[in-house]
N, C-alpha and C positions, 0 to 999 in steps of 0.2 A: 775052535771056540770063538763065539761072537761076543765082543766087548759091549757092555750096556752103555748107552749114551748118557752122558752126565746131565742132570737136570739143572739148567742155569736159571730157571725162573724162580726157584725157591729162595736163593739168597737175595734176589731182587725184591721179592715180596717182603721179606724180613726187613730189608733196608727201608722200603717204602712205608711199612707200618711204623717203624721207629721214627721216620721223618714226620709222619702224621701225628704221632704222640707228642713229639717235641714241638711241633707247630701248635698243637692244641694247648700244651702247657704255656707256650709263649703268649698265645692269645689270651688265655686266662690271666696270666701274669700282667700283661699290658692292660687288660680290662680292669683288673683289680687296682693297678696303679692309677688308672684314669678315674675310676670311681672314688678312690681315696682322695685324689686331687680335687675332684668336684665336691666332695663332702667337706674337706677341711680348709680349702682355700677361699679367699674372698669372692663374693658373687660377681663383681665387675672388674676388679683389678687388685693387685697386691698393695696398692696405695691405700693407706688407712684413711677413713672418713669418720669424723665425729658428729656429722650432721644426721640426726635421726629422722625417720619418716614414720608417720602414723599409718599403719597397715591394718585394714579392717577385714576380718573374716565374718561373713554374714551367717546368720543362723541357717543351718541346713545346706550350706554351700559345699559343693563336691571338691574332692582333692584335686581333680583336674582343673577346676576353675580357680582354686587357690594358687596352684602352681603357675598357671598362665598369668594370673594377676601379679605374682611375684616377679615373673620374667619381664612383664610389661613395665613394671615400676623400677626395673634395674637392680632388684635385690638378689636375684640369682641369674646365672648365665643361661640355663636351659631348663624349661619346664618338664620335658620328658625325663631327663636324667634325675631331676629333683623327685619326681613321682617314683621312679625306680628305686632311688635311694631310700625313700620313706617306706616303700613296700618291702625292701630288703631288711629294714629294721623292724617291720611289723607294726608300724605306727599309723597305718591308713585311717583308722577310726579314732585316733587320739587327738587330732587337731581340734582346738576349741574355738567357739565363736567369740568374737570380741575385737577390741582394738589393741594393737600391739605397737610398741616403739621399737623400730628396727633400723639398724645402720647398714649402709652398703658394705662396710668392712667386715660384717659378720660372715662366717663361713656357713655353708648350707646346713651343716650339723648344728651349728649354734642357732640358726633360724628355726630349725625343727624343734630344738629344745625349748625355745621361747613359745612357739605356737602350741606345744603340747603340755606345757606346765602351767597353764592357767593365765588368766588376765585379771587386771585390776578393775575391770568394768563389770557392770551388772545390767541384766535385762529387766525392765519394769514395764508392766502392762497397766494402762489406764482405761477403764471401761467407759463406754458411751454414757452420757447423762450425769457425770460427776460435776460438782461445783469446783471452783478453783481451790477452795479450802481442802477438799478431799484429795486433790492432786498434791497440795502442799504436805498433807499428812503422810501420804505414801512416800514422797521424796525424803522427808525428814526421817522416816523410820528406816530407810534403806541406804542413804548416802552418808558419807562421813562429814560430820560437822556442818550439815546443810543449814543455811540461814533461812529458816522458815519466814521470819518476820520480813526480811528483805525481799524474799520471793513474793509474798503477798502484796507488798508495796508495788513491786514491779508489774504484777498482773492485775492491779486494781481496775484498769480499763480494758482488760483482755479476756473477761469472761466470755465464753463462747468461741474463743480462738485457740484454746489449748486442745489441739486435735487429739482425740482418743486413739491410742495405738500402742504398740509395743516398741519401746525405745531402748537403745544401748547407751548407758551413761557411765562416764568415768566416776569412780567412787568419790573423787574430790571435785565433782562438777559444781560450778558456781551457779547461783540463781539466774544470772543473766544468760549464761550458756544454755541452761535448761530451757529457759523461755524461748531463746532463739530456735532451739530444736522444734519446739511445739509450733511456733509461728511459721517456720520454714516448711514444716510438713503440711500445715493447713494451706499454705500458698501453692504447694504442689498439687494438693487434692482438689482445691477449689479452682477449677479450670477457668480459662478465659471464656470458654463456651458458656459456662454457667452464668457469668456476669453479663454476657450479651443477651442471653435468654431472659434473665431477670430484668434487665433494662427495658426490654420490650413489654414486660408485664408491669412496669412501674415500681419495681422493688429495688432497693439498694442492697449491697452486700451485707451491711449491718442488719437491715430489716430481715433479710433472708436468714441470717444466723439466729436472730431472735426467734423467728418463726420455727426454725429447725430445732431450737432448744425446747420450745413448747411441744412440738411433735415428739421429740425424744422422750420427754418425761410423761407424756400423755398416752403413749402407745407402747405395747410390749411385743407386737408381732409385725414382721415386715409388710405383710399385705395390708395392714391398717394405715400405714404412714401416709401414703399419697392421698387416701380418702380424707383423713383428718386434716392434712395440709389444705386440701381443697375447701373443706368446711370453714377452716379458720380464715383463709383468704377471702372467701365469700362473705363472711360475717364482717370482716374489716371493711370491705368495699361497701357493704350495706350500712355501715356505721352502727353496728351492733356491738355490745360488749362481748368480749371473748368468753368470759365466765370459765376460767381455767383454774382448777384446784391446785395444780402444780405451782402456779405463781403465788398462791397463798402460802404454800409450803416454803417457798423461797423467802417470802417476806417474814414469815414466822421465825425461821432460822436466823435471818439477819437481825431481827429484834432481840432474840435470845443472846446472840453473840455480843451485840452492842451493850447489852445489860450486864452480862456476866463477865465479859472480857476474857472468855476462855473458849477452848475448842469444844465442839459438840460431838457426842457419840452418834447422834442421829440428825443428819442434815436435812431430812425430808419428813418432818413430823406430820401426822395425819391432821388434815384441816377439818374443822367442824363448821356447822351452820353459822355459829356466832362469829367465826373468823372471816366470814364473807363481809363483815362490816368494819374490819380493821382499817385504819387510816394508813395507807401505803400506796405509792405509785405502782406497786406490783399487784395491787388488788384489781384484778380484771373483772370483778363483779361490779365494782363501784366506778371504775374508769374505763372509758372506751379507748380503742386503739391498742397499740402494742405496749408492753412494759418498756421501761427505759433501756434495759440491757437484756442480753440473753440470761436465762436463769440456770443454765448448765452449759456444758461443752458437748455439742451434738456430734454424732458420727456421720460418716459419709452417706449412709442410707437415709437418714433424716434430712440431710441437706438436699439430696437428690429429690426427696419427696416434695420439698418446697419449690425446687426448680421445675419439677415435672408433676404438679399436683393433678389429682384425678377429679374431674368435674362430676358431680352427682346432684340429685335433687334434695340431698340431706342438708339440714341446718343444725342438727343436734347430734351428739354422740355421748356415750358413756362407756366406761370399762367396768366389767363386773369383777368379782373376787378372783376369778380365774384369768383375768386379763383379756377376756374376750370383749370385742367391741359390739355395741348395739346402737344402731343409727335410727334417726327419726326425721321425718319431713316437717312435722308440726310440733308445737309445744305440747299439745295433747298427747301425741304419740310418745314424746320424750318423757312426760310425766308417767305414762304407763310403764315405760322402760325402767324408770326410777323405782316404781312400786314393785315391779317384777324382779329386778336384779340387784337393787341396793338396799332393800328393807327386809 
């Protein structure tokens, strides 16, 4: 009788499988401990810090960008692990846009809690073509205890420089801080190239902003702006009156405010034929040249139209009830347009 050989491989395989299972358990355990440490411990050290940083999450910013920014500012140790931790908690889409006060001593978990539980800031949009008073009304309606009177005093000489855009404001923002945001944004958008080009054409920055404000209020469509800017510049150089209804509207609103001492519901009243005779430096029917200040706060498109005006043979334009522009080379043609589109 032949004895069957003993299978020595089977015990070895069993021991190897047990070893793999134990190794896997150890890896999971160590990984869990590491993730817990990353989640609960300070971003840069165990040393406590009471110095806060203002950390801003931009509107539409990705989780990857936020995590990278947190690492760069020293608020977390590692952007990759921070993203993994957030994904593990299912909070990828919960981070809110805004500015947050964060301390280096906060744990990753605490930072996530702050970023996902709201901000004391608010996003406000200011359309192109608004007056400073309209800016003030929106700020007062949305910020806490905003001092409208102080703001209007600060912006007295800054009509045209409150750059229309969407801004993130702390709810307790002061009038001076708000004004600085507007002015700094304009400084970024009004490039050095613009000023060099304007200097060659004989226009200052202030004159360009005045012209841009006129273009902003006189046009509704992108394609019209450069043409209208070209017409206005040509009339200026020819020493013609600009004859702009929007400047009359600005003058009329100014007069109503100074008389009533109260805010208006309509800052752009319709100008009539009789209004063309009012006594005001903003009456561009009676006075040649530019009005003394911008009549609104123009957007980048209108500013560019003044920097890069389109030369044409036209001397006149009007806008019909649909906002469509009609141009004319002569007074006769312009009168025909008035008869056809405004009566």
